[in-house]
N, C-alpha and C positions, 0 to 999 in steps of 0.2 A: 040281472039288470045293469044293479049296482056295481056287481063287479066290472065291468063293461064300461061303467061310466069311471072308475077308478083307473084302468087305464090308459082311457083318453087322457085323462087330466095331466098323469106320468106323460104321456106323448108329447101332449102342451107344454108343461115344462121342461122338459130333454128340450126342447126345440124352440119353443118362444116364451118362456117363461124369465118372470123379472127376480132380482136384475141379472143381465147377462151374463154377465161372468160364474155362477152360478150351473151353468147350465151345462157344462162339462160336467160336476159332480153326479146330476143330473142323467146324465147320459150317459156316465158310468152304471150308476145305481139301474138305469134301464136295460143295458147292454148285461152287467154282473153278478145284479140281485144280491147284495151282500147282504145277511143277516146281523152280522154283527160291524156295529160300528164306534169305534171311538175317536172323539176329537179332543183336540187341542187347543182351551179358549173357544170360548161357546156366546161369547159376546152375549147379545140379546136372546139366544137360544132360539131365534122363526128359524135359521139353517137348517138346525138339526130336525125342529117338528117336523118341518118339511120332506127332510131326505128320511127321516119315521117315516111318516107318509105313506111315502112313494114307495120304498123297501119293501113295508107292508102292502102293500099295496100289487106288485112284483110277486110277493111270497104270500100268497092267501093260506091262514094254515100255519104257517113256521113261526117259530115264538122271534123275536125281534130284540137284539139287546143292544141295547146305548150305553154307553162310558161316557162323561165331558170329566175331563179336567180345568179348572179354571180356577183366578184369584178372589171372585166373588166377592167377596167383603173387603179384601184387602186392596182390591182396585182403587185406583188413585183416579183422578175425574181427568185426567190427561189422559190415561192408556184406552180412550174409549168409551164406548156402550157397553154395559154389562149388567146383573143384577146378581142380586142375594142370595144365597145356595137357600133358603128358607123359598126363596119367590123360584127359586130354577126350580128344586120339588114339585111347586105347584103348577107350574107351566108342562112338568110331565106328564104329570100325573095322566088323559086321557089322550098320551102318544098310545099305549098299548104295549108300551116294550118293556121290557126291565134294564128299568134305570139306573144307575149308578154314578156318586158325581163325588168326584173328589178334591176338594179346596187344597189349591197351595199353587204354587209355579212352577212346573214342567218339571225341573229335574230334583225336587223334593217330593213332589208327588208322584211320581215313578216310581223313582225312588224306596220308597214307602210303601205302594201298591203294582209294582209291573208283574210280581208273581201269581199275585193273589187276583189279577185284571183278567188273565188271560189269552186266547186268541182273538182277533180282531180280524175280519175280510175288509175294512176301511178302515183308514187312518189320515182323520185330517189336521193340517195343523195351518193354524190361522196365522197373519201377517203380525198382531200386533204381540205376541212372546217378545219375553226377553230375550237377546240374542245371546246373551254367557247363558243364562239358566236351560235355552233351550240345545246351544251345541254340547253342553254336558248332558242333557237328556234324549240326546241322540240314542246314547249307547245301548239305552233298555230299550229304544222301540223295535229291532228286530226280533227280540223273545215275544213280543204283542203281537205278530203277523201269523195270519191264517196261510196256509198255501194257498200261493194264486191270491194273494192282499194285494193293495195297492195301498200308496201311500202318499197324499195330496196336499201339497205345503199353498200357502196363500202368498203372491206377492205383491204389493204396493205398485201400480203405475197408473201416475197422475192423478190421485187423490182415490183410485179406485182398485179395489182387487183384484187380483186373476190369481185362480186353480192353475198348480202344475204337477202333474206326476212327478214323480223322482222315477228314476231309471235305478234298476236293481244296483249297477256303480257308483251313483251317487249316494244310493243308500247306507253302503259299505263304505265311501268313504268321510261321509258324516257321522255313520256308528264306531268306525276303526276296528272292523271286524262283521264276521260273514250278515249277511241280507235275512235270513229265514231263521223259524224257531232253530233252535239245535237240539236232540234228546241228551239229557243227562248220562 
């Protein structure tokens, strides 16, 4: 019965969840059932905790892996809400996912850890990321993508976030190369 309730909650989030801007992400999880999630810019972690819970409910018995890249303590107050690395670790303890948190801006964090992170089914890039750092970080994103992976970027509209899935052509243009992991 609890499995049914969990799936009903997932359905409710996908079609009626708040904030409404996250519904596109919930629907993606509902349809594609990713087990490996990378988030660049985790903010307060609420979005990640909900997506992890939903992905675990949609994939019972399958291990969930989450990686988050954020400035953590280096975040300035004018850069939006955030949390410390220690608090982030604490907030994901009960998630049931294998969690890896990487401190730093997108460019330096991905340059340091892209090869060690592995492949992801779903990559989210928050709107609060430094544009120059993210422009250089796109180079590393294709090597982080599993077959059939999706990349969503948050675009700010009227002060509210709007999530949009990048096409392969857009990803190729941003990264300056192939859009999927290449064999060596």
